mmCIF file of the N, C-alpha and C atoms, coordinates in Angstrom:
data_MODEL
# 
_entry.id   MODEL 
# 
loop_
_atom_site.group_PDB 
_atom_site.id 
_atom_site.type_symbol 
_atom_site.label_atom_id 
_atom_site.label_alt_id 
_atom_site.label_comp_id 
_atom_site.label_asym_id 
_atom_site.label_entity_id 
_atom_site.label_seq_id 
_atom_site.pdbx_PDB_ins_code 
_atom_site.Cartn_x 
_atom_site.Cartn_y 
_atom_site.Cartn_z 
_atom_site.occupancy 
_atom_site.B_iso_or_equiv 
_atom_site.pdbx_formal_charge 
_atom_site.auth_seq_id 
_atom_site.auth_comp_id 
_atom_site.auth_asym_id 
_atom_site.auth_atom_id 
_atom_site.pdbx_PDB_model_num 
ATOM 1   N N  . MET A 1 1  ? -33.268 10.864 32.103 1.00 0.00 ? 1  MET A N  1 
ATOM 2   C CA . MET A 1 1  ? -31.677 9.815  32.225 1.00 0.00 ? 1  MET A CA 1 
ATOM 3   C C  . MET A 1 1  ? -31.339 10.351 31.374 1.00 0.00 ? 1  MET A C  1 
ATOM 4   N N  . VAL A 1 2  ? -29.410 10.235 31.521 1.00 0.00 ? 2  VAL A N  1 
ATOM 5   C CA . VAL A 1 2  ? -28.972 10.266 30.805 1.00 0.00 ? 2  VAL A CA 1 
ATOM 6   C C  . VAL A 1 2  ? -27.645 9.909  30.495 1.00 0.00 ? 2  VAL A C  1 
ATOM 7   N N  . GLN A 1 3  ? -27.700 9.368  29.306 1.00 0.00 ? 3  GLN A N  1 
ATOM 8   C CA . GLN A 1 3  ? -26.393 8.495  28.814 1.00 0.00 ? 3  GLN A CA 1 
ATOM 9   C C  . GLN A 1 3  ? -25.726 9.358  27.833 1.00 0.00 ? 3  GLN A C  1 
ATOM 10  N N  . THR A 1 4  ? -24.557 8.514  28.319 1.00 0.00 ? 4  THR A N  1 
ATOM 11  C CA . THR A 1 4  ? -23.416 9.371  27.450 1.00 0.00 ? 4  THR A CA 1 
ATOM 12  C C  . THR A 1 4  ? -23.302 8.022  26.159 1.00 0.00 ? 4  THR A C  1 
ATOM 13  N N  . ILE A 1 5  ? -22.862 8.755  24.730 1.00 0.00 ? 5  ILE A N  1 
ATOM 14  C CA . ILE A 1 5  ? -22.639 7.117  23.852 1.00 0.00 ? 5  ILE A CA 1 
ATOM 15  C C  . ILE A 1 5  ? -21.808 7.546  23.044 1.00 0.00 ? 5  ILE A C  1 
ATOM 16  N N  . GLN A 1 6  ? -21.451 6.873  22.193 1.00 0.00 ? 6  GLN A N  1 
ATOM 17  C CA . GLN A 1 6  ? -20.129 6.545  20.678 1.00 0.00 ? 6  GLN A CA 1 
ATOM 18  C C  . GLN A 1 6  ? -21.378 6.729  19.862 1.00 0.00 ? 6  GLN A C  1 
ATOM 19  N N  . ALA A 1 7  ? -21.203 7.103  18.225 1.00 0.00 ? 7  ALA A N  1 
ATOM 20  C CA . ALA A 1 7  ? -21.929 6.587  17.492 1.00 0.00 ? 7  ALA A CA 1 
ATOM 21  C C  . ALA A 1 7  ? -20.836 6.566  16.341 1.00 0.00 ? 7  ALA A C  1 
ATOM 22  N N  . VAL A 1 8  ? -20.930 6.233  15.306 1.00 0.00 ? 8  VAL A N  1 
ATOM 23  C CA . VAL A 1 8  ? -20.249 6.192  14.213 1.00 0.00 ? 8  VAL A CA 1 
ATOM 24  C C  . VAL A 1 8  ? -21.586 6.532  13.118 1.00 0.00 ? 8  VAL A C  1 
ATOM 25  N N  . PHE A 1 9  ? -20.847 8.605  12.546 1.00 0.00 ? 9  PHE A N  1 
ATOM 26  C CA . PHE A 1 9  ? -21.765 8.461  11.327 1.00 0.00 ? 9  PHE A CA 1 
ATOM 27  C C  . PHE A 1 9  ? -21.408 7.584  9.581  1.00 0.00 ? 9  PHE A C  1 
ATOM 28  N N  . ASP A 1 10 ? -22.876 7.505  9.129  1.00 0.00 ? 10 ASP A N  1 
ATOM 29  C CA . ASP A 1 10 ? -22.126 6.276  8.277  1.00 0.00 ? 10 ASP A CA 1 
ATOM 30  C C  . ASP A 1 10 ? -22.632 7.205  6.672  1.00 0.00 ? 10 ASP A C  1 
ATOM 31  N N  . GLY A 1 11 ? -22.353 8.538  7.490  1.00 0.00 ? 11 GLY A N  1 
ATOM 32  C CA . GLY A 1 11 ? -23.130 9.686  5.960  1.00 0.00 ? 11 GLY A CA 1 
ATOM 33  C C  . GLY A 1 11 ? -24.823 9.768  5.351  1.00 0.00 ? 11 GLY A C  1 
ATOM 34  N N  . LYS A 1 12 ? -25.656 8.874  5.979  1.00 0.00 ? 12 LYS A N  1 
ATOM 35  C CA . LYS A 1 12 ? -26.644 9.081  6.309  1.00 0.00 ? 12 LYS A CA 1 
ATOM 36  C C  . LYS A 1 12 ? -27.467 9.284  7.537  1.00 0.00 ? 12 LYS A C  1 
ATOM 37  N N  . VAL A 1 13 ? -26.764 7.654  8.808  1.00 0.00 ? 13 VAL A N  1 
ATOM 38  C CA . VAL A 1 13 ? -27.690 7.636  9.770  1.00 0.00 ? 13 VAL A CA 1 
ATOM 39  C C  . VAL A 1 13 ? -26.687 7.980  10.798 1.00 0.00 ? 13 VAL A C  1 
ATOM 40  N N  . LEU A 1 14 ? -27.119 8.048  12.078 1.00 0.00 ? 14 LEU A N  1 
ATOM 41  C CA . LEU A 1 14 ? -25.930 7.847  13.539 1.00 0.00 ? 14 LEU A CA 1 
ATOM 42  C C  . LEU A 1 14 ? -26.163 6.157  14.244 1.00 0.00 ? 14 LEU A C  1 
ATOM 43  N N  . ARG A 1 15 ? -25.131 5.090  14.087 1.00 0.00 ? 15 ARG A N  1 
ATOM 44  C CA . ARG A 1 15 ? -25.214 3.694  14.154 1.00 0.00 ? 15 ARG A CA 1 
ATOM 45  C C  . ARG A 1 15 ? -24.223 4.253  16.027 1.00 0.00 ? 15 ARG A C  1 
ATOM 46  N N  . PRO A 1 16 ? -24.711 4.008  16.830 1.00 0.00 ? 16 PRO A N  1 
ATOM 47  C CA . PRO A 1 16 ? -24.421 3.568  17.568 1.00 0.00 ? 16 PRO A CA 1 
ATOM 48  C C  . PRO A 1 16 ? -22.841 2.479  18.073 1.00 0.00 ? 16 PRO A C  1 
ATOM 49  N N  . GLU A 1 17 ? -22.544 2.035  19.160 1.00 0.00 ? 17 GLU A N  1 
ATOM 50  C CA . GLU A 1 17 ? -21.338 1.794  18.997 1.00 0.00 ? 17 GLU A CA 1 
ATOM 51  C C  . GLU A 1 17 ? -21.910 0.200  19.866 1.00 0.00 ? 17 GLU A C  1 
ATOM 52  N N  . ASP A 1 18 ? -22.383 1.377  20.910 1.00 0.00 ? 18 ASP A N  1 
ATOM 53  C CA . ASP A 1 18 ? -23.324 -0.340 21.655 1.00 0.00 ? 18 ASP A CA 1 
ATOM 54  C C  . ASP A 1 18 ? -24.696 0.036  21.439 1.00 0.00 ? 18 ASP A C  1 
ATOM 55  N N  . PRO A 1 19 ? -25.563 -0.752 21.871 1.00 0.00 ? 19 PRO A N  1 
ATOM 56  C CA . PRO A 1 19 ? -26.948 -1.106 22.357 1.00 0.00 ? 19 PRO A CA 1 
ATOM 57  C C  . PRO A 1 19 ? -27.316 -0.310 23.544 1.00 0.00 ? 19 PRO A C  1 
ATOM 58  N N  . LEU A 1 20 ? -28.326 0.414  23.297 1.00 0.00 ? 20 LEU A N  1 
ATOM 59  C CA . LEU A 1 20 ? -29.053 1.430  24.213 1.00 0.00 ? 20 LEU A CA 1 
ATOM 60  C C  . LEU A 1 20 ? -30.178 1.178  24.775 1.00 0.00 ? 20 LEU A C  1 
ATOM 61  N N  . THR A 1 21 ? -30.454 1.716  25.999 1.00 0.00 ? 21 THR A N  1 
ATOM 62  C CA . THR A 1 21 ? -31.288 1.087  26.719 1.00 0.00 ? 21 THR A CA 1 
ATOM 63  C C  . THR A 1 21 ? -32.401 2.224  26.505 1.00 0.00 ? 21 THR A C  1 
ATOM 64  N N  . LEU A 1 22 ? -33.283 2.065  25.482 1.00 0.00 ? 22 LEU A N  1 
ATOM 65  C CA . LEU A 1 22 ? -34.163 3.215  25.008 1.00 0.00 ? 22 LEU A CA 1 
ATOM 66  C C  . LEU A 1 22 ? -35.454 1.889  24.999 1.00 0.00 ? 22 LEU A C  1 
ATOM 67  N N  . GLU A 1 23 ? -36.536 2.538  25.145 1.00 0.00 ? 23 GLU A N  1 
ATOM 68  C CA . GLU A 1 23 ? -37.731 2.321  24.815 1.00 0.00 ? 23 GLU A CA 1 
ATOM 69  C C  . GLU A 1 23 ? -37.766 2.283  23.164 1.00 0.00 ? 23 GLU A C  1 
ATOM 70  N N  . PRO A 1 24 ? -38.345 1.751  22.471 1.00 0.00 ? 24 PRO A N  1 
ATOM 71  C CA . PRO A 1 24 ? -39.037 2.460  21.142 1.00 0.00 ? 24 PRO A CA 1 
ATOM 72  C C  . PRO A 1 24 ? -39.654 2.875  20.943 1.00 0.00 ? 24 PRO A C  1 
ATOM 73  N N  . ASN A 1 25 ? -39.297 4.448  20.153 1.00 0.00 ? 25 ASN A N  1 
ATOM 74  C CA . ASN A 1 25 ? -39.871 5.412  19.981 1.00 0.00 ? 25 ASN A CA 1 
ATOM 75  C C  . ASN A 1 25 ? -39.571 6.741  20.790 1.00 0.00 ? 25 ASN A C  1 
ATOM 76  N N  . ALA A 1 26 ? -38.412 6.403  21.674 1.00 0.00 ? 26 ALA A N  1 
ATOM 77  C CA . ALA A 1 26 ? -38.603 6.985  22.877 1.00 0.00 ? 26 ALA A CA 1 
ATOM 78  C C  . ALA A 1 26 ? -37.731 7.922  22.120 1.00 0.00 ? 26 ALA A C  1 
ATOM 79  N N  . ARG A 1 27 ? -38.755 9.398  22.537 1.00 0.00 ? 27 ARG A N  1 
ATOM 80  C CA . ARG A 1 27 ? -38.370 10.893 22.471 1.00 0.00 ? 27 ARG A CA 1 
ATOM 81  C C  . ARG A 1 27 ? -36.448 11.106 23.197 1.00 0.00 ? 27 ARG A C  1 
ATOM 82  N N  . VAL A 1 28 ? -35.788 11.956 21.824 1.00 0.00 ? 28 VAL A N  1 
ATOM 83  C CA . VAL A 1 28 ? -34.647 11.863 23.552 1.00 0.00 ? 28 VAL A CA 1 
ATOM 84  C C  . VAL A 1 28 ? -33.985 13.149 22.361 1.00 0.00 ? 28 VAL A C  1 
ATOM 85  N N  . ARG A 1 29 ? -33.440 14.122 22.854 1.00 0.00 ? 29 ARG A N  1 
ATOM 86  C CA . ARG A 1 29 ? -32.605 15.514 23.005 1.00 0.00 ? 29 ARG A CA 1 
ATOM 87  C C  . ARG A 1 29 ? -31.104 14.810 22.368 1.00 0.00 ? 29 ARG A C  1 
ATOM 88  N N  . ILE A 1 30 ? -30.151 15.083 21.707 1.00 0.00 ? 30 ILE A N  1 
ATOM 89  C CA . ILE A 1 30 ? -28.937 14.799 21.246 1.00 0.00 ? 30 ILE A CA 1 
ATOM 90  C C  . ILE A 1 30 ? -28.052 15.788 20.832 1.00 0.00 ? 30 ILE A C  1 
ATOM 91  N N  . THR A 1 31 ? -26.871 15.512 21.784 1.00 0.00 ? 31 THR A N  1 
ATOM 92  C CA . THR A 1 31 ? -26.213 16.683 20.751 1.00 0.00 ? 31 THR A CA 1 
ATOM 93  C C  . THR A 1 31 ? -24.468 16.093 20.581 1.00 0.00 ? 31 THR A C  1 
ATOM 94  N N  . ILE A 1 32 ? -24.346 16.791 19.563 1.00 0.00 ? 32 ILE A N  1 
ATOM 95  C CA . ILE A 1 32 ? -23.125 16.031 18.732 1.00 0.00 ? 32 ILE A CA 1 
ATOM 96  C C  . ILE A 1 32 ? -22.230 16.645 18.779 1.00 0.00 ? 32 ILE A C  1 
ATOM 97  N N  . GLU A 1 33 ? -21.126 15.977 19.747 1.00 0.00 ? 33 GLU A N  1 
ATOM 98  C CA . GLU A 1 33 ? -19.893 16.448 19.326 1.00 0.00 ? 33 GLU A CA 1 
ATOM 99  C C  . GLU A 1 33 ? -18.766 15.405 19.411 1.00 0.00 ? 33 GLU A C  1 
ATOM 100 N N  . THR A 1 34 ? -17.779 15.615 17.683 1.00 0.00 ? 34 THR A N  1 
ATOM 101 C CA . THR A 1 34 ? -16.794 14.953 17.559 1.00 0.00 ? 34 THR A CA 1 
ATOM 102 C C  . THR A 1 34 ? -15.492 15.009 17.446 1.00 0.00 ? 34 THR A C  1 
ATOM 103 N N  . LEU A 1 35 ? -15.149 13.599 18.479 1.00 0.00 ? 35 LEU A N  1 
ATOM 104 C CA . LEU A 1 35 ? -14.456 12.692 18.631 1.00 0.00 ? 35 LEU A CA 1 
ATOM 105 C C  . LEU A 1 35 ? -12.432 12.656 17.583 1.00 0.00 ? 35 LEU A C  1 
ATOM 106 N N  . GLU A 1 36 ? -11.378 12.701 18.166 1.00 0.00 ? 36 GLU A N  1 
ATOM 107 C CA . GLU A 1 36 ? -10.940 12.150 17.244 1.00 0.00 ? 36 GLU A CA 1 
ATOM 108 C C  . GLU A 1 36 ? -11.242 11.162 16.863 1.00 0.00 ? 36 GLU A C  1 
ATOM 109 N N  . SER A 1 37 ? -10.061 11.236 15.740 1.00 0.00 ? 37 SER A N  1 
ATOM 110 C CA . SER A 1 37 ? -10.571 9.624  15.026 1.00 0.00 ? 37 SER A CA 1 
ATOM 111 C C  . SER A 1 37 ? -9.678  8.330  15.783 1.00 0.00 ? 37 SER A C  1 
ATOM 112 N N  . ARG A 1 38 ? -9.836  7.201  16.251 1.00 0.00 ? 38 ARG A N  1 
ATOM 113 C CA . ARG A 1 38 ? -9.244  6.120  16.890 1.00 0.00 ? 38 ARG A CA 1 
ATOM 114 C C  . ARG A 1 38 ? -8.060  5.739  16.527 1.00 0.00 ? 38 ARG A C  1 
ATOM 115 N N  . GLU A 1 39 ? -8.650  5.797  15.300 1.00 0.00 ? 39 GLU A N  1 
ATOM 116 C CA . GLU A 1 39 ? -7.362  4.875  14.216 1.00 0.00 ? 39 GLU A CA 1 
ATOM 117 C C  . GLU A 1 39 ? -6.350  5.645  14.963 1.00 0.00 ? 39 GLU A C  1 
ATOM 118 N N  . GLU A 1 40 ? -4.888  4.819  14.967 1.00 0.00 ? 40 GLU A N  1 
ATOM 119 C CA . GLU A 1 40 ? -3.970  5.468  15.282 1.00 0.00 ? 40 GLU A CA 1 
ATOM 120 C C  . GLU A 1 40 ? -3.204  5.782  14.072 1.00 0.00 ? 40 GLU A C  1 
ATOM 121 N N  . LYS A 1 41 ? -2.208  6.747  13.881 1.00 0.00 ? 41 LYS A N  1 
ATOM 122 C CA . LYS A 1 41 ? -1.523  7.277  12.644 1.00 0.00 ? 41 LYS A CA 1 
ATOM 123 C C  . LYS A 1 41 ? -0.516  5.836  12.958 1.00 0.00 ? 41 LYS A C  1 
ATOM 124 N N  . ALA A 1 42 ? -0.243  5.830  11.675 1.00 0.00 ? 42 ALA A N  1 
ATOM 125 C CA . ALA A 1 42 ? 0.799   4.855  11.031 1.00 0.00 ? 42 ALA A CA 1 
ATOM 126 C C  . ALA A 1 42 ? 2.607   5.575  11.371 1.00 0.00 ? 42 ALA A C  1 
ATOM 127 N N  . THR A 1 43 ? 3.059   4.398  12.348 1.00 0.00 ? 43 THR A N  1 
ATOM 128 C CA . THR A 1 43 ? 4.241   5.207  12.842 1.00 0.00 ? 43 THR A CA 1 
ATOM 129 C C  . THR A 1 43 ? 5.490   4.463  11.699 1.00 0.00 ? 43 THR A C  1 
ATOM 130 N N  . SER A 1 44 ? 6.482   5.942  11.169 1.00 0.00 ? 44 SER A N  1 
ATOM 131 C CA . SER A 1 44 ? 7.207   5.140  10.417 1.00 0.00 ? 44 SER A CA 1 
ATOM 132 C C  . SER A 1 44 ? 8.141   4.561  11.066 1.00 0.00 ? 44 SER A C  1 
ATOM 133 N N  . PHE A 1 45 ? 9.030   3.723  10.037 1.00 0.00 ? 45 PHE A N  1 
ATOM 134 C CA . PHE A 1 45 ? 10.373  3.041  10.294 1.00 0.00 ? 45 PHE A CA 1 
ATOM 135 C C  . PHE A 1 45 ? 11.364  4.123  11.138 1.00 0.00 ? 45 PHE A C  1 
ATOM 136 N N  . LEU A 1 46 ? 11.685  4.790  10.570 1.00 0.00 ? 46 LEU A N  1 
ATOM 137 C CA . LEU A 1 46 ? 12.060  6.640  11.097 1.00 0.00 ? 46 LEU A CA 1 
ATOM 138 C C  . LEU A 1 46 ? 11.914  6.910  12.164 1.00 0.00 ? 46 LEU A C  1 
ATOM 139 N N  . ASP A 1 47 ? 11.057  6.681  12.840 1.00 0.00 ? 47 ASP A N  1 
ATOM 140 C CA . ASP A 1 47 ? 10.479  7.440  13.905 1.00 0.00 ? 47 ASP A CA 1 
ATOM 141 C C  . ASP A 1 47 ? 11.017  6.749  15.171 1.00 0.00 ? 47 ASP A C  1 
ATOM 142 N N  . ILE A 1 48 ? 10.596  4.949  14.677 1.00 0.00 ? 48 ILE A N  1 
ATOM 143 C CA . ILE A 1 48 ? 10.792  3.795  15.713 1.00 0.00 ? 48 ILE A CA 1 
ATOM 144 C C  . ILE A 1 48 ? 12.517  3.896  16.395 1.00 0.00 ? 48 ILE A C  1 
ATOM 145 N N  . ALA A 1 49 ? 12.957  4.451  14.747 1.00 0.00 ? 49 ALA A N  1 
ATOM 146 C CA . ALA A 1 49 ? 14.560  4.079  15.277 1.00 0.00 ? 49 ALA A CA 1 
ATOM 147 C C  . ALA A 1 49 ? 14.789  5.047  16.269 1.00 0.00 ? 49 ALA A C  1 
ATOM 148 N N  . ARG A 1 50 ? 14.643  6.448  15.154 1.00 0.00 ? 50 ARG A N  1 
ATOM 149 C CA . ARG A 1 50 ? 14.536  7.603  16.283 1.00 0.00 ? 50 ARG A CA 1 
ATOM 150 C C  . ARG A 1 50 ? 14.686  7.227  17.918 1.00 0.00 ? 50 ARG A C  1 
ATOM 151 N N  . SER A 1 51 ? 13.791  7.258  17.982 1.00 0.00 ? 51 SER A N  1 
ATOM 152 C CA . SER A 1 51 ? 12.840  6.823  19.644 1.00 0.00 ? 51 SER A CA 1 
ATOM 153 C C  . SER A 1 51 ? 13.965  5.793  20.223 1.00 0.00 ? 51 SER A C  1 
ATOM 154 N N  . LEU A 1 52 ? 14.745  5.195  19.776 1.00 0.00 ? 52 LEU A N  1 
ATOM 155 C CA . LEU A 1 52 ? 15.195  3.688  20.400 1.00 0.00 ? 52 LEU A CA 1 
ATOM 156 C C  . LEU A 1 52 ? 16.287  4.448  20.817 1.00 0.00 ? 52 LEU A C  1 
ATOM 157 N N  . ASN A 1 53 ? 17.153  5.444  20.406 1.00 0.00 ? 53 ASN A N  1 
ATOM 158 C CA . ASN A 1 53 ? 17.837  6.248  20.896 1.00 0.00 ? 53 ASN A CA 1 
ATOM 159 C C  . ASN A 1 53 ? 19.071  4.905  21.174 1.00 0.00 ? 53 ASN A C  1 
ATOM 160 N N  . LEU A 1 54 ? 19.418  4.924  19.494 1.00 0.00 ? 54 LEU A N  1 
ATOM 161 C CA . LEU A 1 54 ? 21.082  4.095  19.819 1.00 0.00 ? 54 LEU A CA 1 
ATOM 162 C C  . LEU A 1 54 ? 21.368  4.752  19.976 1.00 0.00 ? 54 LEU A C  1 
ATOM 163 N N  . GLU A 1 55 ? 23.226  3.800  20.954 1.00 0.00 ? 55 GLU A N  1 
ATOM 164 C CA . GLU A 1 55 ? 24.255  4.136  20.115 1.00 0.00 ? 55 GLU A CA 1 
ATOM 165 C C  . GLU A 1 55 ? 25.176  3.787  19.718 1.00 0.00 ? 55 GLU A C  1 
ATOM 166 N N  . GLY A 1 56 ? 26.324  3.739  19.124 1.00 0.00 ? 56 GLY A N  1 
ATOM 167 C CA . GLY A 1 56 ? 27.219  2.763  18.114 1.00 0.00 ? 56 GLY A CA 1 
ATOM 168 C C  . GLY A 1 56 ? 28.346  4.170  18.119 1.00 0.00 ? 56 GLY A C  1 
ATOM 169 N N  . PRO A 1 57 ? 29.396  3.474  17.388 1.00 0.00 ? 57 PRO A N  1 
ATOM 170 C CA . PRO A 1 57 ? 30.346  3.563  16.760 1.00 0.00 ? 57 PRO A CA 1 
ATOM 171 C C  . PRO A 1 57 ? 30.434  4.546  15.570 1.00 0.00 ? 57 PRO A C  1 
ATOM 172 N N  . PRO A 1 58 ? 31.078  6.304  15.988 1.00 0.00 ? 58 PRO A N  1 
ATOM 173 C CA . PRO A 1 58 ? 30.509  7.273  14.754 1.00 0.00 ? 58 PRO A CA 1 
ATOM 174 C C  . PRO A 1 58 ? 30.476  6.517  12.855 1.00 0.00 ? 58 PRO A C  1 
ATOM 175 N N  . ASP A 1 59 ? 31.053  5.623  12.697 1.00 0.00 ? 59 ASP A N  1 
ATOM 176 C CA . ASP A 1 59 ? 31.455  4.679  10.921 1.00 0.00 ? 59 ASP A CA 1 
ATOM 177 C C  . ASP A 1 59 ? 30.420  4.282  11.169 1.00 0.00 ? 59 ASP A C  1 
ATOM 178 N N  . TRP A 1 60 ? 29.132  3.533  11.577 1.00 0.00 ? 60 TRP A N  1 
ATOM 179 C CA . TRP A 1 60 ? 28.465  2.594  11.756 1.00 0.00 ? 60 TRP A CA 1 
ATOM 180 C C  . TRP A 1 60 ? 27.406  2.264  10.675 1.00 0.00 ? 60 TRP A C  1 
ATOM 181 N N  . ALA A 1 61 ? 26.892  3.592  9.417  1.00 0.00 ? 61 ALA A N  1 
ATOM 182 C CA . ALA A 1 61 ? 25.996  3.625  8.561  1.00 0.00 ? 61 ALA A CA 1 
ATOM 183 C C  . ALA A 1 61 ? 27.658  3.417  7.755  1.00 0.00 ? 61 ALA A C  1 
ATOM 184 N N  . THR A 1 62 ? 28.265  3.587  8.293  1.00 0.00 ? 62 THR A N  1 
ATOM 185 C CA . THR A 1 62 ? 29.499  3.389  6.246  1.00 0.00 ? 62 THR A CA 1 
ATOM 186 C C  . THR A 1 62 ? 29.951  1.991  6.930  1.00 0.00 ? 62 THR A C  1 
ATOM 187 N N  . ASN A 1 63 ? 30.079  1.819  7.870  1.00 0.00 ? 63 ASN A N  1 
ATOM 188 C CA . ASN A 1 63 ? 30.753  0.411  7.928  1.00 0.00 ? 63 ASN A CA 1 
ATOM 189 C C  . ASN A 1 63 ? 30.044  -1.107 8.427  1.00 0.00 ? 63 ASN A C  1 
ATOM 190 N N  . VAL A 1 64 ? 28.658  -0.777 7.631  1.00 0.00 ? 64 VAL A N  1 
ATOM 191 C CA . VAL A 1 64 ? 27.166  -1.922 9.045  1.00 0.00 ? 64 VAL A CA 1 
ATOM 192 C C  . VAL A 1 64 ? 27.766  -3.109 8.576  1.00 0.00 ? 64 VAL A C  1 
ATOM 193 N N  . ASP A 1 65 ? 28.360  -3.848 7.251  1.00 0.00 ? 65 ASP A N  1 
ATOM 194 C CA . ASP A 1 65 ? 28.727  -4.790 7.109  1.00 0.00 ? 65 ASP A CA 1 
ATOM 195 C C  . ASP A 1 65 ? 29.791  -5.536 7.669  1.00 0.00 ? 65 ASP A C  1 
ATOM 196 N N  . ALA A 1 66 ? 30.772  -4.083 8.382  1.00 0.00 ? 66 ALA A N  1 
ATOM 197 C CA . ALA A 1 66 ? 32.093  -4.442 9.061  1.00 0.00 ? 66 ALA A CA 1 
ATOM 198 C C  . ALA A 1 66 ? 31.246  -5.249 10.711 1.00 0.00 ? 66 ALA A C  1 
ATOM 199 N N  . TYR A 1 67 ? 30.406  -4.399 11.180 1.00 0.00 ? 67 TYR A N  1 
ATOM 200 C CA . TYR A 1 67 ? 29.889  -4.497 12.273 1.00 0.00 ? 67 TYR A CA 1 
ATOM 201 C C  . TYR A 1 67 ? 28.884  -5.408 12.204 1.00 0.00 ? 67 TYR A C  1 
ATOM 202 N N  . LEU A 1 68 ? 27.610  -6.005 11.161 1.00 0.00 ? 68 LEU A N  1 
ATOM 203 C CA . LEU A 1 68 ? 26.976  -7.324 11.020 1.00 0.00 ? 68 LEU A CA 1 
ATOM 204 C C  . LEU A 1 68 ? 27.621  -8.542 10.619 1.00 0.00 ? 68 LEU A C  1 
ATOM 205 N N  . HIS A 1 69 ? 28.598  -8.646 10.098 1.00 0.00 ? 69 HIS A N  1 
ATOM 206 C CA . HIS A 1 69 ? 28.855  -9.754 9.918  1.00 0.00 ? 69 HIS A CA 1 
ATOM 207 C C  . HIS A 1 69 ? 30.605  -9.824 10.009 1.00 0.00 ? 69 HIS A C  1 
ATOM 208 N N  . GLY A 1 70 ? 31.300  -9.122 10.360 1.00 0.00 ? 70 GLY A N  1 
ATOM 209 C CA . GLY A 1 70 ? 32.794  -9.064 11.084 1.00 0.00 ? 70 GLY A CA 1 
ATOM 210 C C  . GLY A 1 70 ? 33.503  -8.958 9.438  1.00 0.00 ? 70 GLY A C  1 
ATOM 211 N N  . ARG A 1 71 ? 33.708  -8.285 9.204  1.00 0.00 ? 71 ARG A N  1 
ATOM 212 C CA . ARG A 1 71 ? 34.492  -8.297 7.753  1.00 0.00 ? 71 ARG A CA 1 
ATOM 213 C C  . ARG A 1 71 ? 35.266  -6.669 7.753  1.00 0.00 ? 71 ARG A C  1 
# 
């Protein structure tokens, strides 16, 4: 039987993410392949703002109060 599982190494042992369908004391062969971290890199506000491709008047930054509050 061949199974592909994902596990986390805690510094001492590998901990499977899901239960294994193995009998106690079963002998197995393990091949280790490291995976990219599942944790997503935090996206900065500036990256999000740039991705929106917003368009506005050229003096937007200078006169933001006028555009937001009608001053």
